[in-house]
C-alpha positions as a Markdown table, in Angstrom:
| # | Residue | x | y | z |
|---|---|---|---|---|
| 1 | Met | 7.0 | 17.8 | 14.1 |
| 2 | Lys | 6.0 | 18.3 | 10.5 |
| 3 | Lys | 5.1 | 15.5 | 8.2 |
| 4 | Met | 8.5 | 14.5 | 6.7 |
| 5 | Tyr | 7.8 | 10.9 | 6.2 |
| 6 | Phe | 9.4 | 9.2 | 3.2 |
| 7 | Leu | 6.5 | 8.2 | 0.9 |
| 8 | Phe | 8.3 | 6.7 | -2.0 |
| 9 | Val | 6.8 | 3.3 | -2.6 |
| 10 | Ile | 9.0 | 0.3 | -3.7 |
| 11 | Ala | 7.6 | -1.6 | -6.7 |
| 12 | Leu | 5.8 | -4.8 | -5.8 |
| 13 | Ser | 6.6 | -8.2 | -7.2 |
| 14 | Phe | 4.2 | -11.1 | -7.6 |
| 15 | Gly | 6.6 | -13.2 | -9.7 |
| 16 | Ala | 5.8 | -10.8 | -12.6 |
| 17 | Ala | 7.0 | -7.3 | -13.1 |
| 18 | Val | 5.2 | -4.0 | -12.7 |
| 19 | Glu | 4.1 | -1.9 | -15.7 |
| 20 | Ala | 3.1 | 1.1 | -13.8 |
| 21 | Gln | 2.1 | 2.4 | -10.3 |
| 22 | Thr | -0.6 | 5.0 | -10.1 |
| 23 | Leu | -1.2 | 6.9 | -6.9 |
| 24 | Leu | -5.0 | 6.9 | -6.5 |
| 25 | Trp | -5.1 | 8.9 | -3.3 |
| 26 | Thr | -3.2 | 10.1 | -0.2 |
| 27 | Asp | -4.9 | 10.6 | 3.2 |
| 28 | Ala | -2.6 | 12.9 | 5.1 |
| 29 | Met | -4.9 | 12.7 | 8.2 |
| 30 | Asn | -5.5 | 16.5 | 8.3 |
| 31 | Tyr | -8.8 | 16.2 | 10.1 |
| 32 | Pro | -10.1 | 18.2 | 13.1 |
| 33 | Leu | -9.4 | 16.8 | 16.5 |
| 34 | Gly | -11.9 | 14.3 | 17.8 |
| 35 | Pro | -13.9 | 11.5 | 16.0 |
| 36 | Val | -13.4 | 11.1 | 12.3 |
| 37 | His | -16.4 | 10.0 | 10.2 |
| 38 | Glu | -15.7 | 11.6 | 6.9 |
| 39 | Gly | -13.7 | 11.2 | 3.7 |
| 40 | Arg | -12.7 | 7.5 | 3.5 |
| 41 | Trp | -13.2 | 6.9 | 7.2 |
| 42 | Thr | -16.3 | 5.3 | 8.6 |
| 43 | Ser | -17.1 | 2.8 | 11.3 |
| 44 | Trp | -18.0 | -0.9 | 11.5 |
| 45 | Ser | -21.7 | -0.1 | 12.0 |
| 46 | Gly | -21.6 | 2.7 | 9.5 |
| 47 | Asn | -22.8 | 5.2 | 12.2 |
| 48 | Pro | -20.8 | 8.0 | 13.7 |
| 49 | Gly | -19.9 | 7.6 | 17.4 |
| 50 | Ala | -17.6 | 5.7 | 19.7 |
| 51 | Glu | -16.4 | 3.3 | 16.9 |
| 52 | Asp | -14.8 | 6.1 | 14.9 |
| 53 | Leu | -11.1 | 6.8 | 14.6 |
| 54 | Ile | -10.1 | 9.7 | 16.9 |
| 55 | Met | -7.7 | 12.5 | 15.9 |
| 56 | Val | -5.4 | 13.5 | 18.8 |
| 57 | Asn | -2.7 | 16.1 | 19.1 |
| 58 | Asp | -0.8 | 14.4 | 21.9 |
| 59 | Gly | 0.6 | 11.4 | 19.9 |
| 60 | Pro | 4.1 | 10.1 | 20.2 |
| 61 | Pro | 6.9 | 12.6 | 19.6 |
| 62 | Gln | 8.3 | 10.6 | 16.7 |
| 63 | Met | 5.2 | 11.3 | 14.7 |
| 64 | Asp | 3.3 | 14.4 | 13.4 |
| 65 | Ser | 1.7 | 16.5 | 16.1 |
| 66 | Gln | -1.8 | 15.4 | 14.9 |
| 67 | Val | -2.4 | 11.7 | 14.3 |
| 68 | Gly | -5.2 | 9.1 | 14.4 |
| 69 | Tyr | -5.6 | 7.0 | 17.6 |
| 70 | Ile | -7.1 | 3.6 | 18.3 |
| 71 | Gly | -7.4 | 2.5 | 21.9 |
| 72 | Asn | -10.7 | 3.8 | 23.4 |
| 73 | Pro | -13.4 | 1.2 | 24.3 |
| 74 | Gly | -15.6 | 0.4 | 21.3 |
| 75 | Gln | -13.3 | 1.8 | 18.6 |
| 76 | Asp | -13.8 | -0.1 | 15.3 |
| 77 | Ala | -12.8 | 2.2 | 12.5 |
| 78 | Ile | -13.0 | 1.4 | 8.8 |
| 79 | Leu | -10.7 | 2.9 | 6.0 |
| 80 | Gln | -12.6 | 2.4 | 2.8 |
| 81 | Leu | -10.7 | 1.2 | -0.3 |
| 82 | Asp | -13.5 | 1.5 | -2.9 |
| 83 | Asn | -14.4 | -2.2 | -3.2 |
| 84 | Gln | -11.8 | -3.3 | -5.6 |
| 85 | Thr | -12.4 | -6.6 | -7.5 |
| 86 | Ser | -9.5 | -7.1 | -9.8 |
| 87 | Gly | -5.9 | -5.9 | -10.5 |
| 88 | Gly | -3.0 | -5.1 | -8.2 |
| 89 | Phe | -2.9 | -2.5 | -5.4 |
| 90 | Ile | -0.4 | -1.3 | -2.8 |
| 91 | Val | -1.5 | 0.2 | 0.6 |
| 92 | Thr | 1.0 | 2.0 | 2.8 |
| 93 | Trp | 0.8 | 3.9 | 6.1 |
| 94 | Phe | 2.8 | 4.9 | 9.2 |
| 95 | Met | 2.0 | 3.5 | 12.6 |
| 96 | His | 3.4 | 3.8 | 16.2 |
| 97 | Ile | 2.8 | 1.1 | 18.8 |
| 98 | Pro | 4.0 | 1.9 | 22.3 |
| 99 | Glu | 6.4 | -0.9 | 23.4 |
| 100 | Asp | 4.1 | -2.8 | 25.7 |
| 101 | Lys | 0.8 | -2.1 | 23.8 |
| 102 | Thr | -1.2 | -4.2 | 21.4 |
| 103 | Ala | -2.3 | -3.2 | 17.9 |
| 104 | Tyr | -4.6 | -5.0 | 15.4 |
| 105 | Phe | -6.1 | -4.6 | 11.9 |
| 106 | Asn | -7.8 | -6.8 | 9.4 |
| 107 | Ile | -8.7 | -6.7 | 5.7 |
| 108 | Gln | -12.4 | -6.6 | 4.8 |
| 109 | Glu | -13.9 | -7.7 | 1.5 |
| 110 | Asp | -16.5 | -5.0 | 1.6 |
| 111 | Glu | -15.9 | -1.4 | 2.5 |
| 112 | Asn | -19.3 | -1.3 | 4.4 |
| 113 | Pro | -19.2 | -4.4 | 6.7 |
| 114 | Met | -22.3 | -3.1 | 8.6 |
| 115 | Gly | -21.8 | -5.4 | 11.6 |
| 116 | Thr | -21.5 | -8.7 | 9.7 |
| 117 | Gly | -18.1 | -8.4 | 7.9 |
| 118 | Ala | -16.2 | -10.7 | 5.5 |
| 119 | Trp | -12.7 | -11.2 | 6.8 |
| 120 | Ala | -9.5 | -11.8 | 4.7 |
| 121 | Val | -6.3 | -11.8 | 6.7 |
| 122 | Ser | -5.9 | -10.4 | 10.2 |
| 123 | Val | -2.7 | -8.9 | 11.7 |
| 124 | Tyr | -1.9 | -8.7 | 15.5 |
| 125 | Phe | 1.0 | -6.9 | 17.2 |
| 126 | Asn | 1.8 | -8.1 | 20.7 |
| 127 | Glu | -1.4 | -10.0 | 20.7 |
| 128 | Asp | -1.3 | -11.3 | 24.3 |
| 129 | Gly | 0.3 | -8.1 | 25.7 |
| 130 | Asn | 3.3 | -10.0 | 26.9 |
| 131 | Thr | 5.3 | -10.3 | 23.6 |
| 132 | Pro | 6.2 | -6.8 | 22.4 |
| 133 | Gly | 7.8 | -6.9 | 19.0 |
| 134 | Leu | 6.1 | -10.1 | 17.9 |
| 135 | Gly | 3.5 | -9.9 | 15.1 |
| 136 | Lys | 1.1 | -12.7 | 14.0 |
| 137 | Ile | -0.9 | -13.0 | 10.8 |
| 138 | Tyr | -4.1 | -15.2 | 10.7 |
| 139 | Asp | -6.4 | -16.3 | 7.9 |
| 140 | Asp | -10.2 | -15.8 | 7.8 |
| 141 | Asn | -10.7 | -18.7 | 10.2 |
| 142 | Gln | -8.1 | -17.5 | 12.7 |
| 143 | Asn | -5.5 | -20.1 | 11.7 |
| 144 | Leu | -2.0 | -18.8 | 12.2 |
| 145 | Leu | -0.3 | -18.2 | 8.9 |
| 146 | Ser | 2.9 | -16.4 | 9.9 |
| 147 | Thr | 4.8 | -14.7 | 12.7 |
| 148 | Phe | 7.2 | -11.8 | 12.3 |
| 149 | Asn | 9.2 | -9.3 | 14.4 |
| 150 | Tyr | 8.7 | -5.6 | 14.3 |
| 151 | Gly | 10.5 | -2.6 | 15.9 |
| 152 | Thr | 9.0 | -1.2 | 19.1 |
| 153 | Gly | 8.9 | 2.4 | 20.2 |
| 154 | Gly | 9.5 | 4.1 | 16.9 |
| 155 | Val | 7.5 | 5.0 | 13.8 |
| 156 | Leu | 6.8 | 1.9 | 11.6 |
| 157 | Phe | 6.1 | 2.0 | 7.9 |
| 158 | Phe | 3.7 | -0.7 | 6.8 |
| 159 | Arg | 2.8 | -1.8 | 3.3 |
| 160 | Phe | 0.9 | -4.6 | 1.8 |
| 161 | Asp | 0.7 | -5.6 | -1.9 |
| 162 | Val | -2.5 | -7.2 | -3.2 |
| 163 | Asn | -3.1 | -9.2 | -6.4 |
| 164 | Leu | -6.8 | -9.6 | -6.7 |
| 165 | Asn | -6.4 | -11.6 | -9.9 |
| 166 | Asn | -5.1 | -14.6 | -7.9 |
| 167 | Asp | -6.2 | -13.5 | -4.4 |
| 168 | Thr | -2.7 | -13.1 | -2.9 |
| 169 | Ile | -1.1 | -10.6 | -0.6 |
| 170 | Lys | 2.4 | -9.7 | 0.3 |
| 171 | Phe | 2.8 | -8.0 | 3.7 |
| 172 | Tyr | 6.0 | -6.1 | 4.5 |
| 173 | Gln | 7.1 | -5.5 | 8.1 |
| 174 | Gly | 8.9 | -2.6 | 9.6 |
| 175 | Asp | 10.1 | -0.2 | 6.9 |
| 176 | Gly | 8.0 | -1.6 | 4.1 |
| 177 | Ser | 10.9 | -2.7 | 2.0 |
| 178 | Gly | 12.7 | -5.3 | 4.1 |
| 179 | Asp | 11.7 | -8.8 | 5.1 |
| 180 | Ile | 8.4 | -10.1 | 4.0 |
| 181 | Ala | 6.2 | -11.0 | 7.0 |
| 182 | Tyr | 3.8 | -13.0 | 4.9 |
| 183 | Glu | 3.3 | -13.9 | 1.3 |
| 184 | Gly | 0.4 | -16.1 | 0.1 |
| 185 | Pro | -3.4 | -16.3 | -0.1 |
| 186 | Met | -5.4 | -13.3 | 1.1 |
| 187 | Tyr | -8.4 | -15.5 | 2.0 |
| 188 | Ser | -10.9 | -13.1 | 0.5 |
| 189 | Asn | -13.7 | -15.2 | -1.0 |
| 190 | Gly | -13.9 | -14.0 | -4.6 |
| 191 | Gly | -10.8 | -11.8 | -4.5 |
| 192 | Asn | -12.2 | -8.6 | -3.2 |
| 193 | Leu | -10.5 | -5.7 | -1.4 |
| 194 | Gly | -13.0 | -3.5 | 0.4 |
| 195 | Ala | -11.4 | -1.8 | 3.5 |
| 196 | Ile | -9.0 | -2.0 | 6.4 |
| 197 | Asn | -10.5 | -2.4 | 9.8 |
| 198 | Phe | -8.6 | -0.9 | 12.7 |
| 199 | Tyr | -10.1 | -2.3 | 15.9 |
| 200 | Arg | -9.5 | -2.0 | 19.7 |
| 201 | Val | -9.1 | -5.8 | 20.1 |
| 202 | Asn | -8.5 | -5.7 | 23.9 |
| 203 | Glu | -8.0 | -3.3 | 26.7 |
| 204 | Asn | -4.2 | -3.2 | 26.1 |
| 205 | Thr | -4.8 | -1.8 | 22.6 |
| 206 | Glu | -3.1 | 1.5 | 21.8 |
| 207 | Phe | -1.7 | 2.6 | 18.5 |
| 208 | Tyr | -1.4 | 5.7 | 16.3 |
| 209 | Leu | -1.9 | 6.1 | 12.5 |
| 210 | Asp | -0.8 | 8.6 | 9.9 |
| 211 | Thr | -0.5 | 9.3 | 6.2 |
| 212 | Phe | -2.1 | 6.5 | 4.1 |
| 213 | Gln | -1.4 | 6.0 | 0.4 |
| 214 | Phe | -3.3 | 3.8 | -2.0 |
| 215 | Trp | -1.7 | 2.8 | -5.4 |
| 216 | Ala | -3.1 | 0.9 | -8.4 |
| 217 | Val | -0.6 | -1.4 | -10.1 |
| 218 | Thr | -0.7 | -2.9 | -13.6 |
| 219 | Leu | 0.6 | -6.5 | -13.5 |
| 220 | Gly | 2.2 | -8.7 | -15.9 |
| 221 | Thr | 4.9 | -7.0 | -18.0 |
| 222 | Glu | 8.3 | -8.6 | -18.8 |
| 223 | Glu | 10.8 | -5.8 | -18.5 |
| 224 | Phe | 11.4 | -6.3 | -14.8 |
| 225 | Ala | 10.8 | -10.0 | -14.5 |
| 226 | Ser | 13.3 | -11.6 | -12.1 |
| 227 | Asp | 14.8 | -13.8 | -14.8 |
| 228 | Val | 15.6 | -10.8 | -17.1 |
| 229 | Phe | 16.4 | -8.0 | -14.6 |
| 230 | Lys | 19.0 | -8.1 | -11.9 |
| 231 | Tyr | 21.3 | -5.6 | -10.1 |
| 232 | Ser | 24.4 | -5.9 | -8.0 |
| 233 | Pro | 26.2 | -5.5 | -5.7 |
| 234 | Asn | 23.9 | -4.5 | -2.9 |
| 235 | Pro | 25.2 | -3.2 | -0.5 |
| 236 | Val | 27.2 | -1.2 | -3.0 |
| 237 | Lys | 30.5 | 0.7 | -2.5 |
| 238 | Asp | 30.8 | 2.6 | -5.8 |
| 239 | Ile | 29.5 | 1.1 | -9.1 |
| 240 | Leu | 26.0 | -0.4 | -9.2 |
| 241 | Asn | 25.5 | -2.7 | -12.1 |
| 242 | Phe | 22.2 | -3.6 | -13.8 |
| 243 | Asn | 21.7 | -6.6 | -16.0 |
| 244 | Thr | 18.7 | -6.1 | -18.4 |
| 245 | Gln | 17.4 | -7.3 | -21.7 |
| 246 | His | 15.8 | -4.0 | -22.6 |
| 247 | Val | 17.2 | -0.5 | -23.0 |
| 248 | Val | 17.2 | 1.5 | -19.7 |
| 249 | Asp | 16.1 | 5.1 | -20.4 |
| 250 | Ser | 17.1 | 6.6 | -17.1 |
| 251 | Ile | 18.0 | 5.9 | -13.5 |
| 252 | Glu | 17.1 | 8.1 | -10.5 |
| 253 | Ile | 18.3 | 7.7 | -6.9 |
| 254 | Tyr | 16.6 | 9.2 | -4.0 |
| 255 | Asp | 17.7 | 9.6 | -0.3 |
| 256 | Ile | 15.4 | 8.5 | 2.5 |
| 257 | Met | 13.8 | 12.0 | 2.7 |
| 258 | Gly | 12.7 | 11.6 | -1.0 |
| 259 | Arg | 15.3 | 14.0 | -2.4 |
| 260 | Leu | 16.6 | 13.3 | -5.8 |
| 261 | Val | 20.4 | 12.8 | -5.5 |
| 262 | Ile | 21.3 | 11.2 | -8.8 |
| 263 | Ser | 19.6 | 11.4 | -12.1 |
| 264 | Glu | 21.1 | 9.9 | -15.3 |
| 265 | Lys | 19.8 | 9.3 | -18.8 |
| 266 | Val | 21.6 | 6.1 | -19.8 |
| 267 | Leu | 19.8 | 4.8 | -22.9 |
| 268 | Ala | 21.7 | 1.5 | -22.7 |
| 269 | Ile | 21.1 | -2.2 | -22.0 |
| 270 | Ser | 22.7 | -3.4 | -18.8 |
| 271 | Pro | 24.0 | 0.0 | -17.6 |
| 272 | Ser | 26.0 | 0.9 | -14.5 |
| 273 | Ile | 25.8 | 3.9 | -12.3 |
| 274 | Asp | 28.5 | 5.5 | -10.0 |
| 275 | Thr | 27.3 | 5.9 | -6.4 |
| 276 | Ser | 30.8 | 6.7 | -5.0 |
| 277 | Asn | 29.8 | 10.3 | -4.1 |
| 278 | Leu | 26.9 | 9.2 | -1.9 |
| 279 | Ile | 27.3 | 9.0 | 1.8 |
| 280 | Ala | 26.6 | 5.6 | 3.5 |
| 281 | Gly | 22.9 | 4.9 | 4.1 |
| 282 | Thr | 19.7 | 3.6 | 2.5 |
| 283 | Tyr | 18.6 | 4.9 | -0.9 |
| 284 | Ile | 15.8 | 4.2 | -3.4 |
| 285 | Ala | 16.8 | 3.7 | -7.1 |
| 286 | Lys | 14.1 | 4.1 | -9.7 |
| 287 | Val | 14.9 | 2.4 | -13.0 |
| 288 | Ile | 12.8 | 3.5 | -16.1 |
| 289 | Ile | 12.4 | 1.4 | -19.2 |
| 290 | Gly | 10.0 | 3.0 | -21.7 |
| 291 | Asp | 6.7 | 3.6 | -19.9 |
| 292 | Thr | 7.5 | 1.2 | -17.1 |
| 293 | Ser | 9.5 | 1.6 | -13.9 |
| 294 | Lys | 10.8 | -0.3 | -11.0 |
| 295 | Thr | 12.0 | 1.0 | -7.6 |
| 296 | Leu | 14.7 | -0.8 | -5.6 |
| 297 | Arg | 16.1 | -0.4 | -2.1 |
| 298 | Ile | 19.8 | 0.2 | -2.2 |
| 299 | Ile | 22.3 | 0.2 | 0.7 |
| 300 | Lys | 25.4 | 2.4 | 0.2 |
| 301 | Lys | 28.4 | 1.2 | 2.1 |
């Protein structure tokens, strides 16, 4: 199965709008089979060996034929995020967790923990091995912050949005655009984003990883603030209406495979767009105002 995952990221919201999203890098996981200790991948100790992520070609049929694997004894892999100290960022990736298995990751403040580590939030999936589909999020002292449900057996799209200016995080479950699993403090002392740590937390651990993306986000513009930008109805049958205080330059709509299906230059305040020719399903609308843009998840009835 070829990599056909839909990688269009939905704009984050921290109670302020987004000026721009800049893709910093994509890791398509095109590494040789076996341990990975190169590129942005390292290990908890910093040394190559049993801690490393492992590339396998016998992953789940729903994913690409070659994916990253966590589940062997001692695995403690680190994906480095360049030790960010301010601003906004989005991280996305795809993951498969077999129905009865456990998965785990945490956010580290330093991309080279070297055995000591500085935890922010931690996320467990089926923590005790007896609750498939139940996720839990903990703070840096293992206090429970939130629980959430996730789909089992398929390919999951995960995303978290970080605002280092106020040390907050928004973690999306499932498809990365639906319910928010947790929104609140990231518990990183000093507001640092260093790495994601994927760890074999117990003997029931088994999960697969593919296609990471890392975005920088400029925070704080007004064009898409919630009090001046609205859209309805959603779900939509035919006409999708936008309520804005600024001139909308253009609107683009993409299907779930990332194909552009509608593109209109509107040059109007509070425009509308006709979606009646679209088949029922999920779409992404990209609204462009000047040099800024916002993406929205749209359901077509």
